[in-house]
Residue, then its C-alpha position, 0 to 999 in steps of 0.5 A: m583524296g579520301p576513301p571511295v565510300s562514306a565515312p560511316w560506311s567505312i567505319l561500319l565495314e571495318l568494324y564488321l570485318n574486324a569482328e571475326r578476328y577480334i583485335p581491339l581497335s582504338l579510335g585512332d586505329m579506326a582513322l588509320l584503317t579507314g583513311i578518314a581524318p582522325t577528327t572526322s573519324l572520331d565525330w562519326l564514331h560518336k554519332l554511330s555510338r549514339m545511334g546504338l550501332v557502335a560500342k565504345v569500351p574503355d581500354p583496360g590497359d590505358g584509361r585514356r583510350f577506348h576500344v570500339s566494336l559493332t553492337p548487335q544492332g550495328t552488325e544487323v545494319t551492316e549485314q543489311l547494307l551488304s545484302d542490299l549492295a549485293r542485290v544492286f551488283v547482281h541487278s546491274r550485272n543482269a541488266q548488261 
């Protein structure tokens, strides 16, 4: 059984949560944190990078690895998604 939310949302959320404690996250780390298959995680990280939402920076200690983080645009999009989600929950709760 995979994650309860979409792969790109899981990736954006993990990167957003990691921004406060900045621990460099590799592509493999993202697969482990999100519970998404490594190949699927890698595919989505490439797509999110092309969209300008995720930055990939070479690992200075290992040229074969990359660290990933949100770009300013990625942070903005993630915060908007969180805000929209909060509104849905509030609306749903008020409707009960």
